C-alpha positions in Angstrom: -40.7 -24.5 -37.5 -39.7 -27.9 -39.1 -36.1 -28.4 -40.1 -36.1 -32.2 -40.4 -32.9 -32.5 -42.5 -30.6 -30.2 -40.5 -28.1 -31.4 -37.8 -26.8 -27.9 -37.0 -29.5 -25.2 -37.0 -28.5 -21.7 -38.2 -30.3 -20.1 -35.3 -32.8 -20.6 -32.5 -36.0 -18.6 -31.7 -36.2 -17.5 -28.1 -39.9 -17.6 -27.2 -39.4 -15.4 -24.1 -41.8 -14.9 -21.2 -44.8 -14.2 -23.4 -45.7 -14.7 -27.0 -48.5 -12.0 -26.9 -47.5 -8.8 -28.8 -49.3 -6.5 -26.3 -47.0 -7.8 -23.5 -43.8 -7.0 -25.2 -43.4 -3.2 -24.5 -44.5 -3.4 -20.8 -42.1 -6.3 -20.3 -39.3 -4.3 -22.0 -39.9 -1.4 -19.7 -40.0 -3.5 -16.6 -36.8 -5.5 -17.4 -34.9 -2.4 -18.6 -35.7 -0.7 -15.2 -34.6 -3.9 -13.3 -31.4 -4.2 -15.4 -30.4 -0.5 -14.8 -31.1 -0.8 -11.0 -29.0 -4.0 -11.0 -26.1 -2.2 -12.7 -26.3 0.9 -10.6 -26.8 -0.9 -7.3 -23.9 -3.4 -7.7 -21.6 -0.8 -9.1 -22.2 1.3 -6.0 -21.5 -1.7 -3.8 -18.2 -2.2 -5.6 -17.2 1.4 -5.5 -18.1 1.7 -1.8 -16.0 -1.3 -0.8 -13.0 -0.2 -2.9 -13.0 3.3 -1.6 -13.6 2.7 2.1 -10.7 1.5 4.3 -13.1 0.1 6.9 -14.5 -2.3 4.3 -11.2 -3.8 3.4 -11.7 -7.3 4.9 -12.6 -10.8 3.4 -16.3 -10.5 3.8 -16.5 -7.3 1.7 -13.9 -8.5 -0.7 -16.1 -11.5 -1.6 -19.2 -9.2 -1.7 -17.5 -6.9 -4.2 -16.7 -10.0 -6.4 -20.3 -11.2 -5.9 -21.5 -7.8 -7.2 -19.3 -8.0 -10.2 -20.5 -11.5 -10.9 -24.1 -10.3 -10.6 -23.5 -7.5 -13.2 -22.0 -10.0 -15.6 -24.7 -12.6 -14.9 -27.5 -10.3 -15.8 -25.6 -8.8 -18.7 -25.3 -12.2 -20.2 -29.1 -12.5 -20.4 -31.0 -9.2 -20.2 -29.7 -7.1 -23.2 -30.5 -10.0 -25.6 -33.9 -10.3 -23.8 -34.6 -6.6 -24.2 -33.8 -6.7 -27.9 -36.1 -9.7 -28.4 -39.0 -7.8 -26.7 -38.9 -5.3 -29.5 -38.1 -7.7 -32.3 -40.4 -9.8 -34.4 -37.9 -12.5 -35.2 -36.5 -13.1 -31.6 -33.6 -15.1 -33.1 -30.3 -16.1 -31.6 -27.6 -17.8 -33.7 -26.4 -21.3 -32.7 -23.0 -20.0 -31.8 -24.4 -17.1 -29.8 -26.7 -19.5 -27.9 -23.7 -21.7 -26.9 -21.7 -18.6 -25.8 -24.7 -17.4 -23.8 -25.1 -20.7 -22.2 -21.4 -21.0 -21.3 -21.2 -17.6 -19.5 -24.6 -18.1 -17.9 -23.2 -21.2 -16.3 -19.9 -19.5 -15.5 -21.4 -16.6 -13.6 -24.2 -18.7 -12.1 -21.6 -21.0 -10.6 -19.5 -18.1 -9.6 -22.4 -16.7 -7.5 -22.8 -20.1 -5.9 -19.2 -20.5 -4.9 -18.9 -16.9 -3.7 -21.9 -17.5 -1.3 -20.1 -20.5 0.0 -16.9 -18.5 0.6 -18.9 -15.8 2.5 -20.4 -18.5 4.6 -17.0 -19.8 5.5 -15.9 -16.2 6.3 -18.8 -15.8 8.7 -18.1 -19.2 10.3 -14.4 -18.2 11.0 -15.4 -14.7 12.2 -18.0 -16.0 14.7 -16.5 -19.4 15.8 -12.8 -18.6 15.6 -12.6 -14.7 15.9 -9.1 -14.6 17.5 -7.6 -16.4 14.4 -9.8 -14.7 11.8 -7.1 -12.4 10.4 -4.7 -15.4 10.1 -7.1 -17.9 8.7 -8.9 -15.5 6.3 -5.8 -13.6 5.1 -5.6 -12.1 1.6 -3.6 -15.0 0.1 -6.0 -17.6 1.1 -9.0 -15.6 -0.1 -7.3 -15.3 -3.5 -6.5 -19.0 -3.5 -10.1 -19.9 -2.6 -11.3 -17.6 -5.4 -8.8 -18.9 -8.0 -9.7 -22.6 -7.2 -13.4 -22.1 -7.5 -13.0 -19.9 -10.7 -11.0 -22.7 -12.4 -13.5 -25.3 -11.4 -16.6 -23.5 -12.7 -14.9 -22.5 -16.0 -14.2 -26.3 -16.6 -17.7 -27.3 -15.4 -19.4 -24.8 -17.7 -17.2 -25.8 -20.7 -18.1 -29.5 -20.1 -21.8 -28.8 -20.3 -21.6 -26.7 -23.4 -19.4 -29.3 -25.2 -22.0 -31.9 -24.4 -24.7 -29.8 -25.8 -22.6 -29.1 -29.0 -22.4 -32.8 -29.8 -26.2 -33.1 -30.0 -28.3 -33.1 -33.3 -31.2 -30.6 -33.6 -33.7 -31.3 -36.3 -37.3 -31.1 -35.1 -37.7 -27.5 -34.0 -35.6 -24.4 -33.3 -38.0 -22.7 -30.8 -36.6 -22.5 -27.3 -39.4 -22.1 -24.8 -37.3 -19.7 -22.6 -36.0 -16.2 -22.6 -32.4 -17.3 -22.9 -30.3 -20.3 -23.8 -30.6 -22.4 -20.6 -29.4 -26.0 -20.7 -32.7 -27.8 -20.1 -34.9 -26.0 -22.7 -32.1 -26.5 -25.4 -31.8 -30.2 -24.5 -35.6 -30.6 -25.1 -35.1 -29.7 -28.8 -32.4 -32.3 -29.4 -33.2 -35.2 -31.8 -30.3 -37.3 -30.7 -30.1 -38.9 -27.2 -29.5 -36.6 -24.3 -29.0 -39.4 -21.8 -25.2 -38.5 -21.4 -26.1 -34.8 -20.7 -28.8 -35.8 -18.2 -26.4 -38.2 -16.4 -23.7 -35.6 -16.2 -26.2 -33.0 -15.0 -27.5 -35.3 -12.3 -24.0 -36.3 -11.1 -21.3 -33.8 -11.9 -23.8 -31.0 -12.2 -25.5 -31.9 -8.9 -22.2 -32.2 -7.1 -21.0 -28.8 -8.4 -24.2 -27.1 -7.2 -24.6 -29.0 -3.9 -21.0 -28.8 -2.9 -21.1 -25.1 -2.0 -24.7 -25.4 -0.7 -23.5 -28.2 1.7 -20.6 -26.0 2.7 -23.1 -23.2 3.5 -25.3 -25.5 5.6 -22.4 -27.0 7.6 -21.0 -23.5 8.2 -24.4 -22.2 9.5 -24.9 -25.3 11.7 -21.6 -24.6 13.4 -22.4 -21.0 13.6 -25.8 -21.8 15.2 -24.1 -24.1 17.8 -21.6 -21.4 18.7 -24.2 -18.6 18.9 -26.5 -20.7 21.2 -23.5 -20.9 23.6 -23.4 -17.1 23.9 -24.9 -16.3 27.3 -26.4 -12.8 26.5 -29.3 -12.2 24.3 -27.6 -9.0 22.9 -24.6 -11.1 21.9 -26.7 -13.6 20.1 -28.6 -10.9 18.2 -25.3 -9.3 17.2 -23.9 -12.6 15.9 -27.1 -13.4 14.0 -27.3 -9.9 12.5 -23.9 -10.4 10.8 -25.4 -13.4 8.9 -28.9 -12.3 8.2 -28.1 -10.6 4.8 -26.1 -13.5 3.5 -28.9 -16.0 4.6 -31.5 -14.0 2.8 -29.5 -14.1 -0.5 -28.7 -17.8 -0.1 -32.5 -18.6 0.4 -33.5 -16.6 -2.6 -30.8 -18.0 -4.9 -30.9 -21.7 -3.9 -34.6 -21.8 -3.4 -35.1 -20.9 -7.1 -32.4 -23.2 -8.5 -33.9 -26.2 -6.6 -37.3 -25.5 -8.1 -36.0 -25.3 -11.7 -33.2 -27.8 -12.0 -34.0 -30.7 -9.5 -36.6 -32.2 -11.6 -36.9 -34.4 -14.7 -36.2 -32.8 -18.0 -39.6 -33.7 -19.4 -41.4 -31.8 -16.6 -39.8 -28.4 -17.5 -42.7 -25.9 -18.1 -43.6 -22.2 -18.4 -43.6 -21.9 -14.6 -39.9 -22.7 -14.6 -39.3 -19.7 -16.8 -41.0 -17.4 -14.3 -39.0 -19.0 -11.4 -35.8 -18.5 -13.4 -36.3 -14.8 -13.4 -36.0 -14.9 -9.6 -32.3 -16.1 -9.5 -31.1 -14.6 -12.9 -32.6 -11.1 -12.6 -34.4 -10.5 -9.4 -31.8 -11.8 -6.9 -28.9 -9.8 -8.5 -31.1 -6.7 -8.4 -32.0 -7.2 -4.7 -28.6 -8.1 -3.5 -27.3 -4.5 -3.1 -30.5 -3.5 -1.2 -30.2 -6.6 1.1 -26.6 -6.0 1.9 -26.8 -2.3 2.3 -30.0 -2.0 4.3 -29.2 -4.7 6.7 -25.5 -4.0 7.2 -24.5 -0.9 9.2 -20.9 -0.8 7.8 -22.0 -1.2 4.2 -24.7 1.5 4.7 -22.1 3.9 6.1 -19.7 3.1 3.2 -22.4 3.9 0.7 -23.3 7.1 2.5 -19.6 8.1 2.3 -19.3 7.3 -1.4 -22.6 9.2 -2.2 -21.3 12.2 -0.2 -18.0 12.2 -2.1 -19.9 11.9 -5.5 -22.1 14.9 -4.4 -19.0 16.9 -3.4 -17.2 16.2 -6.7 -20.3 17.2 -8.6 -20.8 20.5 -6.7 -17.1 21.2 -7.2 -17.3 20.6 -10.9 -20.4 22.7 -11.1 -18.7 25.6 -9.2 -15.7 25.4 -11.5 -17.8 25.5 -14.6 -19.7 28.5 -13.3 -16.5 30.3 -12.6 -15.2 29.6 -16.1 -18.5 30.9 -17.6 -18.3 34.1 -15.6 -14.6 34.5 -16.5 -15.4 34.2 -20.2 
């Protein structure tokens, strides 16, 4: 759609995952199910942690915040995506696009730094267990969360402000299912060199800093575990990290495929890969942490038992009121 004389487009068109009309309803059904599973699974994780006294430690504190971030992360993207599946116009206003981009960056970076905080927690628990309570006390956990939150809010604002200074005049069709930075930059008529330099420097540091922290933590964990004499002790130590490592691999593997490449090489394949860390990983996180973690599994079982008890109690009360009437 040509708009050669405009410097600020009134809206963008989100092309989505497919432009074929016959694909829209099946995709709507698929992503609606995935979204509902994500909401339910992460909400159960949060409620289980908050309601179980045995899960009141730093590892599960960070996991509950991660579940909250995953709910927000998918909510920034999926509802608009679902509306567009059933809409012929598939438009998003310029302002809405920038807002979506901002919160996508906020919660994406939040996931990244929470995964790093959880790696630090595992390192202290395995390598310095006698000082774990002192080192990972509630005050320090809150300080770590506050510092990382302040950083990624500023980081996200920087990138959105840099996009806002650009001129868009050639096309308003975004070849993506949401307002990600790279697809929007490809539409700019003015120079994006500053954006690309910041992305490859500050952006790279902000993404790689938590990843490097995770790698260093696990290298130290590996060295410590290899010194454990018994095979059972080694298995127990590794089992406490397996869930976290699985999530880290899914999350960072996808991000590296999409963002660590030149802007000009961004293709439809990157849209498919983006689904992995924006929608699939948040959906799988509750299953990964609950199925591979005995304490988390027990916490969920207690929560579900309490919910069933309350529902049965409510049902009995209602039945007695009906008989009484």
